[in-house]
C-alpha positions in Angstrom: 10.2 -23.5 35.0 9.8 -20.1 33.0 6.8 -17.8 33.9 5.6 -15.5 30.9 3.7 -12.7 31.9 1.3 -11.5 28.9 1.4 -7.4 28.9 -1.6 -7.4 26.4 -3.9 -8.5 29.6 -2.4 -5.4 31.4 -5.2 -2.6 32.2 -4.1 0.8 33.5 -6.0 3.4 35.0 -5.9 6.9 33.9 -3.1 7.8 36.2 -1.1 5.1 35.2 -1.2 5.9 31.4 -0.5 9.4 32.2 2.4 8.0 33.9 3.8 5.9 31.2 3.6 8.8 28.6 5.4 11.1 31.0 8.1 8.4 31.6 7.8 7.7 27.4 9.5 11.6 27.3 12.1 11.0 29.3 15.1 11.0 27.3 18.3 11.1 30.0 19.0 9.6 33.1 18.8 13.0 34.7 15.6 13.8 33.5 14.4 10.3 34.9 15.8 10.9 38.2 14.2 14.4 38.2 10.7 13.0 37.7 10.9 10.7 40.1 12.2 12.6 42.7 8.8 15.0 41.8 6.8 12.2 42.3 8.3 11.3 45.6 7.9 14.9 47.1 4.2 14.6 45.9 3.8 11.4 47.5 5.3 12.6 50.5 3.2 16.0 50.9 0.2 14.0 50.4 1.4 11.6 53.2 1.9 14.6 55.3 -1.1 16.5 55.0 -2.9 12.9 55.8 -1.4 12.6 59.1 -1.8 16.6 59.8 -5.3 15.9 59.6 -5.4 13.0 61.7 -3.3 14.6 64.1 -5.8 17.6 64.3 -8.9 15.6 64.3 -7.7 14.0 67.4 -6.3 16.9 68.7 -3.1 14.9 69.6 -0.2 17.3 71.5 3.5 16.9 71.1 3.8 15.3 75.0 1.2 12.5 73.6 3.5 11.8 70.8 6.7 11.2 72.8 4.7 9.3 75.3 3.5 7.0 72.3 6.9 6.9 70.9 8.6 5.9 74.2 5.9 3.3 75.1 7.0 0.0 74.4 4.1 -2.5 72.8 6.3 -5.5 71.7 5.4 -8.8 72.8 7.9 -9.8 75.6 9.9 -13.1 75.0 10.6 -15.5 77.6 14.2 -16.6 77.9 
C-alpha cells in the first residue's frame, strides 16, 4: 500500500518559511554543510545557555553534578 502526503496541506510557520528560503539559495554541497553547521551551533548555544540558567538558578556545584553523574538510578534486574 502506498501512502501519499499532500504538501499543499502543510502549514509552515515564519521560521520554517525563512529557512526554506535560505536553503533554496544553497547551490553547493559545501554551502549546505556550512549552513547546517551554523544552525547546529546556534541551537547548541541555546541549549547551553538554558542549561547554565538552570544551573545558576538552582545553585548547583561541580561536586553536586559529579554526585548526580555517579549515582546509579537504574531499576535493578532480578536474575
